[in-house]
FIDREN-400087 format. One record per residue (C-alpha): x negated, y, z negated; residue in one letter. Coordinates in nm, 2 decimals, always signed. Each point is the difference from the previous one (the first is absolute). Layout:
<nodes>
<x:X; y:Y; z:Z; residuo:A>
...
</nodes>
This chain:
<nodes>
<x:+1.97; y:+1.78; z:+4.97; residuo:X>
<x:-0.27; y:-0.21; z:-0.18; residuo:X>
<x:-0.22; y:+0.18; z:-0.25; residuo:X>
<x:-0.36; y:+0.07; z:+0.12; residuo:X>
<x:-0.26; y:-0.14; z:-0.23; residuo:X>
<x:-0.36; y:+0.12; z:-0.02; residuo:X>
<x:-0.15; y:-0.33; z:+0.09; residuo:X>
<x:-0.36; y:+0.12; z:-0.03; residuo:X>
<x:+0.02; y:+0.02; z:-0.38; residuo:X>
<x:+0.15; y:-0.35; z:-0.01; residuo:X>
<x:-0.27; y:-0.14; z:+0.23; residuo:X>
<x:-0.28; y:+0.16; z:-0.20; residuo:X>
<x:+0.16; y:-0.14; z:-0.32; residuo:X>
<x:+0.04; y:-0.35; z:+0.15; residuo:X>
<x:-0.35; y:-0.01; z:+0.15; residuo:X>
<x:-0.18; y:+0.12; z:-0.31; residuo:X>
<x:+0.20; y:-0.23; z:-0.23; residuo:X>
<x:-0.12; y:-0.30; z:+0.19; residuo:X>
<x:-0.36; y:+0.11; z:-0.02; residuo:X>
<x:+0.05; y:+0.11; z:-0.36; residuo:X>
<x:+0.13; y:-0.35; z:-0.08; residuo:X>
<x:-0.32; y:-0.16; z:+0.13; residuo:X>
<x:-0.20; y:+0.25; z:-0.21; residuo:X>
<x:+0.21; y:-0.10; z:-0.30; residuo:X>
<x:-0.09; y:-0.37; z:+0.05; residuo:X>
<x:-0.37; y:+0.09; z:+0.01; residuo:X>
<x:+0.03; y:+0.21; z:-0.32; residuo:X>
<x:+0.18; y:-0.29; z:-0.18; residuo:X>
<x:-0.29; y:-0.23; z:+0.09; residuo:X>
<x:-0.26; y:+0.26; z:-0.12; residuo:X>
<x:+0.19; y:+0.05; z:-0.33; residuo:X>
<x:+0.04; y:-0.37; z:-0.06; residuo:X>
<x:-0.37; y:-0.05; z:+0.07; residuo:X>
<x:-0.11; y:+0.28; z:-0.23; residuo:X>
<x:+0.23; y:-0.13; z:-0.28; residuo:X>
<x:-0.16; y:-0.34; z:+0.02; residuo:X>
<x:-0.36; y:+0.12; z:-0.01; residuo:X>
<x:-0.22; y:+0.18; z:-0.26; residuo:X>
<x:+0.14; y:+0.33; z:+0.14; residuo:X>
<x:+0.35; y:-0.08; z:-0.14; residuo:X>
<x:-0.05; y:+0.16; z:-0.34; residuo:X>
<x:-0.15; y:+0.32; z:+0.15; residuo:X>
<x:+0.31; y:+0.04; z:+0.22; residuo:X>
<x:+0.23; y:-0.05; z:-0.30; residuo:X>
<x:-0.19; y:+0.26; z:-0.20; residuo:X>
<x:+0.02; y:+0.25; z:+0.29; residuo:X>
<x:+0.38; y:-0.05; z:+0.03; residuo:X>
<x:+0.05; y:+0.05; z:-0.37; residuo:X>
<x:-0.22; y:+0.32; z:-0.01; residuo:X>
<x:+0.21; y:+0.31; z:-0.08; residuo:X>
<x:-0.04; y:+0.30; z:+0.23; residuo:X>
<x:+0.19; y:+0.33; z:+0.03; residuo:X>
<x:+0.08; y:+0.30; z:-0.21; residuo:X>
<x:+0.18; y:+0.02; z:-0.34; residuo:X>
<x:+0.11; y:+0.29; z:-0.22; residuo:X>
<x:+0.28; y:+0.07; z:-0.25; residuo:X>
<x:+0.23; y:+0.11; z:+0.29; residuo:X>
<x:-0.11; y:-0.23; z:+0.28; residuo:X>
<x:-0.08; y:-0.37; z:-0.01; residuo:X>
<x:-0.17; y:-0.12; z:+0.32; residuo:X>
<x:-0.26; y:-0.24; z:-0.14; residuo:X>
<x:+0.06; y:-0.36; z:+0.09; residuo:X>
<x:-0.19; y:-0.32; z:+0.09; residuo:X>
<x:-0.10; y:-0.03; z:+0.36; residuo:X>
<x:+0.24; y:-0.29; z:+0.04; residuo:X>
<x:+0.29; y:+0.21; z:-0.10; residuo:X>
<x:-0.10; y:+0.28; z:+0.24; residuo:X>
<x:+0.00; y:-0.26; z:+0.27; residuo:X>
<x:+0.33; y:-0.17; z:-0.10; residuo:X>
<x:+0.19; y:+0.31; z:-0.10; residuo:X>
<x:-0.18; y:+0.27; z:+0.20; residuo:X>
<x:-0.11; y:-0.14; z:+0.34; residuo:X>
<x:+0.30; y:-0.23; z:+0.01; residuo:X>
<x:+0.23; y:+0.31; z:-0.03; residuo:X>
<x:-0.14; y:+0.11; z:+0.34; residuo:X>
<x:+0.08; y:-0.35; z:+0.13; residuo:X>
<x:+0.35; y:+0.03; z:-0.12; residuo:X>
<x:+0.02; y:+0.35; z:+0.15; residuo:X>
<x:-0.07; y:-0.16; z:+0.33; residuo:X>
<x:+0.26; y:-0.27; z:-0.06; residuo:X>
<x:+0.25; y:+0.26; z:-0.09; residuo:X>
<x:-0.07; y:+0.19; z:+0.32; residuo:X>
<x:+0.04; y:-0.32; z:+0.20; residuo:X>
<x:+0.33; y:-0.08; z:-0.17; residuo:X>
<x:+0.14; y:+0.35; z:+0.07; residuo:X>
<x:-0.11; y:+0.00; z:+0.36; residuo:X>
<x:+0.16; y:-0.34; z:+0.06; residuo:X>
<x:+0.32; y:+0.12; z:-0.17; residuo:X>
<x:+0.01; y:+0.32; z:+0.22; residuo:X>
<x:-0.12; y:-0.12; z:+0.34; residuo:X>
<x:-0.12; y:-0.36; z:+0.00; residuo:X>
<x:+0.11; y:-0.35; z:-0.07; residuo:X>
<x:+0.21; y:+0.10; z:-0.30; residuo:X>
<x:+0.17; y:+0.30; z:+0.16; residuo:X>
<x:+0.34; y:-0.17; z:+0.06; residuo:X>
<x:+0.20; y:-0.26; z:-0.19; residuo:X>
<x:-0.03; y:-0.24; z:+0.30; residuo:X>
<x:-0.37; y:+0.05; z:+0.03; residuo:X>
<x:-0.08; y:-0.01; z:-0.37; residuo:X>
<x:+0.24; y:-0.28; z:-0.10; residuo:X>
<x:-0.21; y:-0.30; z:+0.09; residuo:X>
<x:-0.33; y:+0.12; z:-0.15; residuo:X>
<x:+0.19; y:+0.11; z:-0.31; residuo:X>
<x:+0.19; y:-0.33; z:-0.04; residuo:X>
<x:-0.33; y:-0.19; z:+0.07; residuo:X>
<x:-0.19; y:+0.21; z:-0.25; residuo:X>
<x:+0.26; y:-0.03; z:-0.27; residuo:X>
<x:+0.01; y:-0.38; z:+0.04; residuo:X>
<x:-0.38; y:+0.00; z:+0.00; residuo:X>
<x:+0.00; y:+0.18; z:-0.33; residuo:X>
<x:+0.28; y:-0.18; z:-0.18; residuo:X>
<x:-0.09; y:-0.36; z:+0.08; residuo:X>
<x:-0.37; y:+0.02; z:-0.12; residuo:X>
<x:+0.11; y:+0.19; z:-0.32; residuo:X>
<x:+0.27; y:-0.27; z:-0.07; residuo:X>
<x:-0.24; y:-0.29; z:+0.06; residuo:X>
<x:-0.26; y:+0.16; z:-0.23; residuo:X>
<x:+0.26; y:+0.07; z:-0.27; residuo:X>
<x:+0.13; y:-0.36; z:+0.01; residuo:X>
<x:-0.35; y:-0.14; z:-0.03; residuo:X>
<x:-0.09; y:+0.24; z:-0.28; residuo:X>
<x:+0.34; y:+0.00; z:-0.18; residuo:X>
<x:-0.13; y:-0.12; z:-0.33; residuo:X>
<x:-0.36; y:+0.13; z:+0.04; residuo:X>
<x:-0.15; y:+0.32; z:-0.14; residuo:X>
<x:-0.10; y:+0.10; z:+0.36; residuo:X>
<x:+0.36; y:+0.06; z:+0.11; residuo:X>
<x:-0.06; y:+0.37; z:+0.02; residuo:X>
<x:-0.21; y:-0.06; z:+0.32; residuo:X>
<x:+0.31; y:-0.07; z:+0.21; residuo:X>
<x:-0.08; y:+0.30; z:+0.22; residuo:X>
<x:-0.34; y:-0.13; z:+0.11; residuo:X>
<x:+0.11; y:-0.23; z:+0.29; residuo:X>
<x:+0.25; y:+0.26; z:+0.13; residuo:X>
<x:-0.26; y:+0.20; z:+0.18; residuo:X>
<x:-0.14; y:-0.01; z:+0.35; residuo:X>
<x:-0.34; y:+0.14; z:+0.09; residuo:X>
<x:+0.07; y:+0.18; z:+0.33; residuo:X>
<x:-0.37; y:+0.05; z:+0.09; residuo:X>
<x:-0.08; y:-0.37; z:-0.03; residuo:X>
<x:+0.32; y:-0.12; z:+0.16; residuo:X>
<x:-0.04; y:+0.22; z:+0.31; residuo:X>
<x:-0.37; y:-0.09; z:+0.02; residuo:X>
<x:+0.09; y:-0.37; z:+0.03; residuo:X>
<x:+0.28; y:+0.05; z:+0.25; residuo:X>
<x:-0.23; y:+0.23; z:+0.20; residuo:X>
<x:-0.25; y:-0.29; z:+0.04; residuo:X>
<x:+0.27; y:-0.17; z:+0.21; residuo:X>
<x:-0.01; y:+0.29; z:+0.26; residuo:X>
<x:+0.27; y:-0.04; z:+0.27; residuo:X>
<x:+0.08; y:-0.35; z:-0.11; residuo:X>
<x:+0.29; y:+0.15; z:-0.21; residuo:X>
<x:+0.24; y:+0.26; z:+0.13; residuo:X>
<x:-0.05; y:+0.37; z:-0.11; residuo:X>
<x:+0.36; y:+0.00; z:-0.14; residuo:X>
<x:-0.12; y:-0.27; z:-0.26; residuo:X>
<x:-0.29; y:+0.22; z:-0.10; residuo:X>
<x:+0.24; y:+0.30; z:-0.04; residuo:X>
<x:+0.24; y:-0.22; z:-0.19; residuo:X>
<x:-0.28; y:-0.10; z:-0.24; residuo:X>
<x:-0.11; y:+0.36; z:-0.04; residuo:X>
<x:+0.36; y:+0.12; z:-0.08; residuo:X>
<x:+0.05; y:-0.29; z:-0.24; residuo:X>
<x:-0.32; y:+0.08; z:-0.18; residuo:X>
<x:+0.09; y:+0.36; z:-0.03; residuo:X>
<x:+0.34; y:-0.08; z:-0.16; residuo:X>
<x:-0.19; y:-0.25; z:-0.22; residuo:X>
<x:-0.23; y:+0.28; z:-0.11; residuo:X>
<x:+0.30; y:+0.21; z:-0.09; residuo:X>
<x:+0.14; y:-0.29; z:-0.21; residuo:X>
<x:-0.34; y:-0.04; z:-0.17; residuo:X>
<x:-0.01; y:+0.37; z:-0.08; residuo:X>
<x:+0.35; y:-0.02; z:-0.16; residuo:X>
<x:-0.09; y:-0.31; z:-0.20; residuo:X>
<x:-0.32; y:+0.17; z:-0.13; residuo:X>
<x:+0.20; y:+0.31; z:-0.10; residuo:X>
<x:+0.29; y:-0.17; z:-0.17; residuo:X>
<x:-0.15; y:-0.32; z:-0.14; residuo:X>
<x:-0.37; y:+0.05; z:-0.06; residuo:X>
<x:+0.01; y:+0.33; z:-0.19; residuo:X>
<x:-0.05; y:-0.03; z:-0.37; residuo:X>
<x:+0.02; y:+0.31; z:-0.22; residuo:X>
<x:+0.15; y:+0.33; z:+0.13; residuo:X>
<x:-0.12; y:+0.34; z:-0.13; residuo:X>
<x:+0.30; y:+0.23; z:+0.06; residuo:X>
<x:-0.20; y:+0.32; z:-0.06; residuo:X>
<x:-0.14; y:-0.04; z:+0.36; residuo:X>
<x:+0.35; y:-0.03; z:+0.16; residuo:X>
<x:+0.07; y:+0.38; z:+0.04; residuo:X>
<x:-0.34; y:+0.04; z:+0.18; residuo:X>
<x:+0.08; y:-0.29; z:+0.23; residuo:X>
<x:+0.34; y:+0.15; z:+0.09; residuo:X>
<x:-0.17; y:+0.33; z:+0.06; residuo:X>
<x:-0.25; y:-0.16; z:+0.25; residuo:X>
<x:+0.29; y:-0.18; z:+0.17; residuo:X>
<x:+0.20; y:+0.32; z:+0.02; residuo:X>
<x:-0.30; y:+0.18; z:+0.16; residuo:X>
<x:-0.05; y:-0.28; z:+0.25; residuo:X>
<x:+0.37; y:+0.01; z:+0.09; residuo:X>
<x:-0.01; y:+0.37; z:+0.05; residuo:X>
<x:-0.30; y:-0.03; z:+0.23; residuo:X>
<x:+0.19; y:-0.27; z:+0.21; residuo:X>
<x:+0.32; y:+0.21; z:+0.00; residuo:X>
<x:-0.18; y:+0.30; z:+0.14; residuo:X>
<x:-0.18; y:-0.23; z:+0.25; residuo:X>
<x:-0.35; y:+0.10; z:-0.12; residuo:X>
<x:-0.24; y:-0.19; z:+0.23; residuo:X>
<x:-0.33; y:+0.07; z:-0.17; residuo:X>
<x:-0.11; y:-0.34; z:-0.14; residuo:X>
<x:-0.21; y:+0.14; z:-0.28; residuo:X>
<x:+0.30; y:+0.17; z:-0.15; residuo:X>
<x:+0.15; y:-0.34; z:-0.07; residuo:X>
<x:-0.33; y:-0.16; z:-0.11; residuo:X>
<x:-0.05; y:+0.25; z:-0.29; residuo:X>
<x:+0.33; y:-0.06; z:-0.17; residuo:X>
<x:-0.05; y:-0.37; z:+0.08; residuo:X>
<x:-0.32; y:+0.00; z:-0.20; residuo:X>
<x:+0.18; y:+0.16; z:-0.29; residuo:X>
<x:+0.28; y:-0.25; z:+0.03; residuo:X>
<x:-0.26; y:-0.28; z:-0.02; residuo:X>
<x:-0.14; y:+0.14; z:-0.33; residuo:X>
<x:+0.35; y:+0.05; z:-0.15; residuo:X>
<x:+0.13; y:-0.34; z:+0.11; residuo:X>
<x:-0.31; y:-0.17; z:-0.14; residuo:X>
<x:+0.06; y:+0.18; z:-0.33; residuo:X>
<x:+0.37; y:-0.09; z:+0.01; residuo:X>
<x:-0.08; y:-0.37; z:+0.00; residuo:X>
<x:+0.13; y:-0.10; z:+0.34; residuo:X>
<x:-0.28; y:-0.14; z:+0.22; residuo:X>
<x:-0.17; y:+0.30; z:+0.16; residuo:X>
<x:+0.00; y:-0.15; z:+0.35; residuo:X>
<x:+0.38; y:+0.08; z:+0.01; residuo:X>
<x:-0.10; y:+0.37; z:+0.04; residuo:X>
<x:-0.15; y:-0.09; z:+0.34; residuo:X>
<x:+0.33; y:-0.14; z:+0.13; residuo:X>
<x:+0.21; y:+0.29; z:-0.14; residuo:X>
<x:-0.23; y:+0.26; z:+0.16; residuo:X>
<x:+0.01; y:-0.18; z:+0.33; residuo:X>
<x:+0.38; y:+0.01; z:+0.01; residuo:X>
<x:+0.00; y:+0.38; z:+0.00; residuo:X>
<x:-0.24; y:+0.04; z:+0.30; residuo:X>
<x:+0.21; y:+0.14; z:+0.29; residuo:X>
<x:+0.03; y:-0.21; z:+0.32; residuo:X>
<x:+0.19; y:+0.02; z:+0.33; residuo:X>
<x:+0.20; y:-0.25; z:+0.21; residuo:X>
<x:-0.18; y:+0.11; z:+0.33; residuo:X>
<x:-0.35; y:-0.08; z:+0.13; residuo:X>
<x:-0.15; y:+0.32; z:-0.14; residuo:X>
<x:-0.26; y:-0.08; z:-0.27; residuo:X>
<x:+0.15; y:+0.11; z:-0.34; residuo:X>
<x:-0.17; y:+0.08; z:-0.33; residuo:X>
<x:+0.08; y:-0.35; z:-0.12; residuo:X>
<x:-0.16; y:-0.16; z:+0.31; residuo:X>
<x:-0.31; y:+0.22; z:-0.02; residuo:X>
<x:-0.06; y:-0.10; z:-0.36; residuo:X>
<x:+0.07; y:-0.36; z:+0.08; residuo:X>
<x:-0.25; y:+0.01; z:+0.28; residuo:X>
<x:-0.26; y:+0.16; z:-0.23; residuo:X>
<x:+0.05; y:-0.26; z:-0.27; residuo:X>
<x:+0.01; y:-0.32; z:+0.21; residuo:X>
<x:-0.37; y:-0.05; z:+0.04; residuo:X>
<x:-0.11; y:+0.12; z:-0.35; residuo:X>
<x:+0.26; y:-0.23; z:-0.16; residuo:X>
<x:-0.08; y:-0.31; z:+0.22; residuo:X>
<x:-0.38; y:+0.04; z:+0.02; residuo:X>
<x:-0.08; y:+0.14; z:-0.35; residuo:X>
<x:+0.28; y:-0.01; z:-0.26; residuo:X>
<x:+0.13; y:-0.35; z:+0.06; residuo:X>
<x:-0.35; y:-0.15; z:+0.03; residuo:X>
<x:-0.11; y:+0.18; z:-0.32; residuo:X>
<x:+0.32; y:-0.14; z:-0.17; residuo:X>
<x:-0.09; y:-0.35; z:+0.12; residuo:X>
<x:-0.36; y:+0.03; z:-0.12; residuo:X>
<x:+0.11; y:+0.12; z:-0.34; residuo:X>
<x:+0.28; y:-0.25; z:-0.05; residuo:X>
<x:-0.11; y:-0.33; z:+0.15; residuo:X>
<x:-0.32; y:-0.04; z:-0.20; residuo:X>
<x:+0.12; y:-0.34; z:-0.12; residuo:X>
<x:-0.26; y:-0.21; z:-0.18; residuo:X>
<x:+0.09; y:-0.36; z:+0.09; residuo:X>
<x:+0.02; y:-0.23; z:-0.30; residuo:X>
<x:+0.10; y:-0.37; z:-0.02; residuo:X>
<x:+0.29; y:+0.09; z:-0.22; residuo:X>
<x:+0.16; y:+0.20; z:+0.29; residuo:X>
<x:+0.05; y:-0.32; z:+0.20; residuo:X>
<x:+0.17; y:-0.16; z:-0.30; residuo:X>
<x:+0.21; y:+0.32; z:-0.03; residuo:X>
<x:+0.14; y:-0.05; z:+0.35; residuo:X>
<x:+0.26; y:-0.24; z:-0.16; residuo:X>
<x:+0.10; y:+0.27; z:-0.25; residuo:X>
<x:+0.34; y:+0.17; z:+0.04; residuo:X>
<x:-0.17; y:+0.33; z:+0.08; residuo:X>
<x:-0.20; y:-0.15; z:+0.30; residuo:X>
<x:+0.28; y:-0.22; z:+0.12; residuo:X>
<x:+0.25; y:+0.28; z:-0.01; residuo:X>
<x:-0.23; y:+0.23; z:+0.21; residuo:X>
<x:-0.11; y:-0.27; z:+0.25; residuo:X>
<x:+0.35; y:-0.14; z:+0.05; residuo:X>
<x:+0.15; y:+0.34; z:+0.01; residuo:X>
<x:-0.23; y:+0.13; z:+0.27; residuo:X>
<x:-0.03; y:-0.32; z:+0.22; residuo:X>
<x:+0.35; y:-0.14; z:-0.04; residuo:X>
<x:+0.21; y:+0.29; z:-0.13; residuo:X>
<x:-0.10; y:+0.26; z:+0.26; residuo:X>
<x:+0.07; y:-0.20; z:+0.32; residuo:X>
<x:+0.31; y:-0.16; z:-0.16; residuo:X>
<x:+0.15; y:+0.34; z:-0.11; residuo:X>
<x:-0.08; y:+0.17; z:+0.33; residuo:X>
<x:+0.14; y:-0.29; z:+0.21; residuo:X>
<x:+0.31; y:-0.04; z:-0.20; residuo:X>
<x:+0.10; y:+0.37; z:-0.01; residuo:X>
<x:-0.09; y:+0.06; z:+0.36; residuo:X>
<x:+0.21; y:-0.30; z:+0.10; residuo:X>
<x:+0.30; y:+0.12; z:-0.20; residuo:X>
<x:-0.04; y:+0.36; z:+0.15; residuo:X>
<x:+0.00; y:-0.14; z:+0.35; residuo:X>
<x:+0.27; y:-0.26; z:-0.06; residuo:X>
<x:+0.24; y:+0.27; z:-0.13; residuo:X>
<x:-0.10; y:+0.23; z:+0.29; residuo:X>
<x:-0.13; y:+0.27; z:-0.22; residuo:X>
<x:-0.33; y:-0.02; z:+0.17; residuo:X>
<x:-0.17; y:-0.16; z:+0.30; residuo:X>
<x:-0.34; y:-0.15; z:+0.05; residuo:X>
<x:-0.25; y:+0.23; z:+0.17; residuo:X>
<x:-0.04; y:-0.05; z:+0.37; residuo:X>
<x:-0.22; y:-0.30; z:+0.09; residuo:X>
<x:-0.02; y:-0.13; z:-0.36; residuo:X>
<x:+0.09; y:-0.36; z:-0.08; residuo:X>
<x:+0.11; y:-0.14; z:-0.34; residuo:X>
<x:-0.32; y:-0.21; z:-0.02; residuo:X>
<x:-0.20; y:+0.33; z:+0.03; residuo:X>
<x:+0.20; y:+0.14; z:-0.29; residuo:X>
<x:-0.12; y:-0.29; z:-0.21; residuo:X>
<x:-0.36; y:+0.09; z:+0.09; residuo:X>
<x:+0.07; y:+0.36; z:-0.08; residuo:X>
<x:+0.14; y:-0.11; z:-0.33; residuo:X>
<x:-0.32; y:-0.18; z:-0.09; residuo:X>
<x:-0.21; y:+0.30; z:+0.09; residuo:X>
<x:+0.22; y:+0.21; z:-0.23; residuo:X>
<x:-0.12; y:-0.24; z:-0.27; residuo:X>
<x:-0.34; y:+0.18; z:+0.01; residuo:X>
<x:+0.06; y:+0.19; z:-0.32; residuo:X>
<x:-0.36; y:+0.08; z:-0.08; residuo:X>
<x:-0.06; y:+0.37; z:-0.08; residuo:X>
<x:+0.36; y:+0.09; z:-0.09; residuo:X>
<x:+0.04; y:-0.32; z:-0.20; residuo:X>
<x:-0.32; y:+0.06; z:-0.19; residuo:X>
<x:+0.11; y:+0.35; z:-0.07; residuo:X>
<x:+0.33; y:-0.12; z:-0.16; residuo:X>
<x:-0.19; y:-0.28; z:-0.18; residuo:X>
<x:-0.22; y:+0.26; z:-0.17; residuo:X>
<x:+0.31; y:+0.18; z:-0.11; residuo:X>
<x:+0.17; y:-0.32; z:-0.12; residuo:X>
<x:-0.27; y:-0.13; z:-0.24; residuo:X>
<x:-0.23; y:+0.17; z:-0.25; residuo:X>
<x:-0.18; y:-0.32; z:-0.07; residuo:X>
<x:-0.32; y:-0.04; z:+0.21; residuo:X>
<x:+0.04; y:-0.38; z:+0.03; residuo:X>
<x:+0.35; y:+0.04; z:+0.15; residuo:X>
<x:-0.12; y:+0.27; z:+0.24; residuo:X>
<x:-0.29; y:-0.22; z:+0.11; residuo:X>
<x:+0.22; y:-0.31; z:+0.05; residuo:X>
<x:+0.26; y:+0.21; z:+0.19; residuo:X>
<x:-0.27; y:+0.15; z:+0.23; residuo:X>
<x:-0.14; y:-0.35; z:+0.07; residuo:X>
<x:+0.35; y:-0.13; z:+0.08; residuo:X>
<x:+0.08; y:+0.29; z:+0.22; residuo:X>
<x:-0.32; y:-0.05; z:+0.19; residuo:X>
<x:+0.07; y:-0.37; z:+0.06; residuo:X>
<x:+0.37; y:+0.07; z:+0.10; residuo:X>
<x:-0.09; y:+0.28; z:+0.23; residuo:X>
<x:-0.27; y:-0.19; z:+0.18; residuo:X>
<x:+0.23; y:-0.30; z:+0.05; residuo:X>
<x:+0.29; y:+0.22; z:+0.11; residuo:X>
<x:-0.23; y:+0.17; z:+0.26; residuo:X>
<x:-0.13; y:-0.33; z:+0.14; residuo:X>
<x:+0.34; y:-0.17; z:+0.01; residuo:X>
<x:+0.16; y:+0.31; z:+0.16; residuo:X>
<x:-0.27; y:+0.02; z:+0.26; residuo:X>
<x:+0.02; y:-0.37; z:+0.08; residuo:X>
<x:+0.38; y:+0.00; z:+0.04; residuo:X>
<x:+0.00; y:+0.31; z:+0.23; residuo:X>
<x:-0.30; y:-0.13; z:+0.20; residuo:X>
<x:+0.16; y:-0.34; z:+0.05; residuo:X>
<x:+0.33; y:+0.15; z:+0.11; residuo:X>
<x:-0.20; y:+0.22; z:+0.25; residuo:X>
<x:-0.19; y:-0.30; z:+0.14; residuo:X>
<x:+0.32; y:-0.21; z:+0.04; residuo:X>
<x:+0.16; y:+0.29; z:+0.17; residuo:X>
<x:-0.29; y:+0.04; z:+0.24; residuo:X>
<x:+0.01; y:-0.37; z:+0.09; residuo:X>
<x:+0.38; y:+0.01; z:+0.08; residuo:X>
<x:-0.05; y:+0.29; z:+0.24; residuo:X>
</nodes>
């Protein structure tokens, strides 16, 4: 008997993601405009202003930008973690047959861009940024495919969503293992204590959401002190929220439903406003031929579709997986291009990759160009296929 899925949560998520993606685009334009006017320095000063509380026992005073990138983004990753767990339990990733194609596609879509970037930057000091083109911005990708409406099958949209979720999980693991610098082991016992408490709450099937949020906040503080990027605490907390395989709304789905709109209509736009304030300079155009820029642009525009197509083809060829119903290989190419919209996730990894402001700025500029091109190319490919299909009917 097939598992019942609470489709309402998925539909709410899908609908608000598309609208959230459009809002993201607006915020990017606003941020770029501010950065290139006299208001630019004022925005920079505001983002660098320290706020919070600090004492001998507690350190919670950080720049506004860090609160956004480490604090608000932890809530974003909490939502990502909830989505991943729900898909593993009752959705597109709940069985090997269902999950195999998005997983294979996502792995190919992460490895190929990283390899291309590494090859281009092999002898350059920017090699450490190999994780930048691995990411897919789920909000932007879904926003673009949603513009096509019923011109593309629903199964392709679900495939893209599942692929992006697996991609997010991969990005989380990359951040945890490769973009963590110094570890302060004195925080480790406190982290383990928080995880043990969360495990106990899940084991005894405690359904009150706030009882998970409190140890989750403590976990965020201790993970930040430990040296691992604090956003990982959001994912870890999410995995302990209880869920069910039937159509009854679980604690996980309730929290997911509560977070979808705040994340897509506040947190992600704020992140975009704070991190895309790129002041255009003539040197940036010259920098597009640098290994850093070429690695990012080629990784996202060439590596993403190449890796997704290749791994998907191999999975179907060896009968491990099957293409979703109604989906053609040409549409998988278009989907692969849309997955090249790295944007917010790529910028997030770029900020962790480089401490030098110049490299961060050049990386952001390259990600912006690559993401815009990937979105336009992906839309054109899928729209052209739809038009040709309509003519042949």
